[in-house]
N, C-alpha and C positions, 0 to 999 in steps of 0.2 A: 714669141709672144711680146706684144707691146703693152706698156702700162701708160695710163693717163695721169699727167701731173697737173694739178691746179694750183695757181698762185693766188693768195689773198693778201691785201684787197685787190680788186680789179677783175678777178675770175679769169685771168689769162690761163690758157690751157695748151699743152703740147704733149706729144708722145715720146716715150723713151724705151729703148731696148734694155733688157736686163744687164747687158755689159756696158751700157752708157753710164756715165755719172750724170747727175741732175744738171750740172753746169754745162757739160758737153751737149746734152740733148736740147737745152734751152738755146745755146748758141747756134745749133744747127738750123733752128727755125727763126733766128734773128732776134731772140729775146736776150737783152744785155743784162744778165745778172752780175752783181758785183763780184770781183775775184781779185786775188793777188798772186800768191805763190803757186797755186794749183797743186800743192803737195800736202794739204791738210795741216798746215803749220801756222799760217798768218791769221786765220779767223775772219778774213774779209768776207767770205762767202756764206756766212752762217744764216740759217733760216730756222723757223720753229716748225717742227713736224706736228701737224694737227691730226692727221690720220694716215695710216698706212705703215708699211714695213720697209726698212732699208738695210743694206749691207755695205760695210766700208771696205773699199778696195785697199786702203792703207790706213794706218793709225790716224785718228782725228786729234792730233796733239793741240790744235788751235782752239779747243773747247775747254773751259773750266769745268770743274765738277758740278758747280751750281748750274751752269748752262746745260750740261748733260741731263741733270735731274729735271730741268725745265723743258726737256725734249728738243733742244736745239741740235741741228745737224750741220755738217759742212757740205755744201753743194758740190765742191770740187772733188770730193772723195766718196760721197754717198751714191750707191747704186740702188735703183728701185727693186723691190721684191713684191710689190703690189701697186695698185693705184695710190697716189700720194696727194695730200692736200697740205700745202706749206704756207705759212705766214711769213712774209718777207717785207723789208722796207720797200717803199715805192720804187718800182723798177724804172731805170732810166730808158729813154728811147734807144734803140740800137745805135751804136756808134757809127757816125758817117765815115769813120776812118777804118778801112778794111786792112787787116794785117797782110803783110806781103813778105816774101823772101827776096833779098837783093844782095848783090856783092857791094862791098864798101872798101875804100882805100884809106889808109892812115895818112892824114894830111899834116898834123902837127902833134908833138908830144911835149908836155911841159911838166916838170916835177913841181907840185904845189907845196909839198912839205916832205918830211922824212919817209912817209909811207903812202902817199897819195899821188897818183899821176892824173893829169888831165890829158885825155886822148880825144882828138877831134877827127871824126870820120867824114870822108867825102863820098856822097852818093853819086851814081852814074849821072851824066848830064841829062839824060832823058827822064829821070825819076824825080818827082817831088814828094817828099816824105811828110805826110800830114799826120798829126797826133795831138792828143790832149796834153797840155803841160802837166807833168807828174807821172806819165806813163813810162814804160821801160821797153827795152829790146832784149832779145836773146841772141847771143853768139851761137851758131850751129857749128860744132866742131866736126872734124873728119870722121870720128868714130860714132857720131850721132849724139854725143853728150851736148848739153846746153849749159850756158852760163848767162845769167840775167844781170843786167845793169840798168839803173835808172838813167833817163835822159836828163842832162843838166842844162841843155840849151832850150831856148824858147821856140815855140813852133813857127814864129815869124820867119825863121831861117829854115826853109824846107830842103836845103841842099846839103846841110851838114848836121851831124849829130855829135854833141859834146858829152863825154862820159867822165866820171871821177872814179878811178879804179884804185882801191886800197889793197895793198899787199897783205895777204892773209898767211900767217905762218903755216907752212905745210900745204898751202893751196897750190895745186898743180898749175891751174890756169893763170892765176894772178902771178905766180912765180915766173911762168913763161913770159907773161907780159912785161914784168919788170926787168927781166934779164935779157930778153931777146927782141922785143918789139922795136920796129924802126919805121921811119917814114916810108910810105909807098907799099907797106905790107898790105895784103889783101885778106879780107875776112868775108864770111857770109853771115848775114843777120836775118832775124825775123821780127816783125813788129808792125805797129805799136801793140803793146800788150798791157793788160791790167786795167783796173777801174779806180785807180788812185789819181784823182784829178779834182780840181775845184768845181763844185756845183754852182752853176750860174743862175739857178732859179731862186736863190736866196740872197737877201741883203744883210744877213747876220754878220757881225764881225767874226774874223777868222783867227784862230790860234794855230800857228804852224810850229810843230815841235820836231826837231831833228836831233839825232844822235850820230856823230861821226859823219860818214859819207851819206847819211840820210839827208844831209843838206842838199844833195844834188837835185832831187825832184822838186824840192821846195824852192830852190833857185829858179828852176824852170817856171814854176807857178808864179813867183813874184815878178820875174821879168815879163812873162806873158800878161800879167795883170797891169803892169806899168805900160806896156805897149798898147793895150786895149783901153786904157783909161778907166779901169774898174775902180770905183771910189771906196770900196769896202776897206774897213780898218783891218790891217794885217799885223798881228803880233808874231814875230819870229823868235822862238826860243831855240838856241843851239847849244846842246850839251856836248862836252868833250872832257878828256882827262886833264890835259894841260893846254896852255895858250898855243903851243905849236900845232896842236890838233885842230884848232879852228883855222883851217887852211885857207879860207877866204874871208877872214875876219874884217879886213879893210873894206872889201866889197860890201859886206852886209852893213858895216857901220856907215858907209857912204849912202846906201839906200835910205837909212833912217835919217841921215842929215839932210838929204835933198828932197825927201818925200814925206810930208807930214802924216800920211795915212799908214806909214810903216814904223813900227816900234821893234827895236832889236834888243834882245836880252840874252847875252851869252852866259853860260853857266859852266863852271869848271868843277869837276869832282875831286881832282888831286893836283891843284896848281903847284908848279915847282917854285921854290924860293926865288929863283932868278926871274920868274914871271912878274914879280912885284904886283900881283893881282889884287885889285881893289873892288872887283865886281862880285857877282853872285857866285856862291859855292854850293856844292851838294849835288843831288841828282836833278836832272832837268825836269822830269815829270813832277817832282816834289815842288819845284819852284813854280810851275804852272798852277798846281793845285793850291798853293799858298796864296798866289796872286788873284785867283778866281774862285772864291768859295761857292759861287753860284754860277754854273756854266750852262744853265738852261737856255740862255739866249745866244749861245755861241755855236760855231762849228769848229771842231778840232781835227787837224790832220797830223798824224804822227808817223814819222819815217825814220827807220834805223834799226838798231839791234832789237831782236824779239823781246828781250827782258824789259827794255824801256817801253816798247809798244804795249805789251800786256800789262805792265805795272801802271802805265798811264791810263789805259782803258779802265782798270779797276778803280783807280783814284778818282777819275773824272766822273764815272757813274755815281760814285759816292757824293760828288759835288753837283749832282742833279743834271749831268749832261745826258740827254736822251740817247739811247743806244744808236739810233739811226743818224745822229749828228757827229759820230766819231768815225773817221776814215783812217785806215792805217796801211802801211807798207812795211812789213817786217822783213829785214834783210837776212833770210835764212841762207847759210852757205852750203853749197852743194857738197854731197859726200860721194866720193868715187867708190 
């Protein structure tokens, strides 16, 4: 049995099998719904259920209790149990960049600080890897597991992929990377993935909010914007515990010095005495909310730990940010 799914506004329609998720059924016919983690965690794929019945294949942790009461669902986890009508933010045209699987070779490895490695991957000479700045790739491991990492390089270099890999205590894959990775190692990846990227159809000023290695996709967005000469005002807020955790602080400061459309505001939650920190302190989303009491005319892109992404969402909605002007990439760590 197939069910008919209708998206509003626009009246786009497509069919879904009962075992499909709404997201998978839409992608099969070329409709590019927003998504992030694909595990019901980040909340990027939410839509409002206007009519019909759904079943969750896994827990929809990315919804607040208020959103559940208002009949929001997560398209990456919701499976139809009847015809559905959904209200969703305007759907982007299908991405021109088709995901692909390809081998890659480790070309360089550089330690950026005590717990972050910069790894640059080289694609085969015959492949040009096209993507939106802000998207991510999956490592496909031998046992079928996947590990996702945001692309830190700009799409103007289609032969290399730069990643910022943070060591996670108890993380099997990141432990292997830190302990054993070496130049010329081979991996298999799939991408590009995700709908976290700068929307080009707007001229609104942009607030980019990073926590930890959430800086990686925002670095890609900023470098792509500079390469393309996009004149939009970009505010980069980067939150970390101490100064050493701002692992490319000099680079971000240099952007702000050389490009008047870029403002850089680092925020430390627990600066060490030896940091002699004179800048902003506290939580990064709190700093954004304090600086912008009215966010109705902005777009906000948040990338990093889920607690930061979700707290930012709630604070920014309180500051009049329309729901469809908040884009997020929550770094949920895989559980083996």
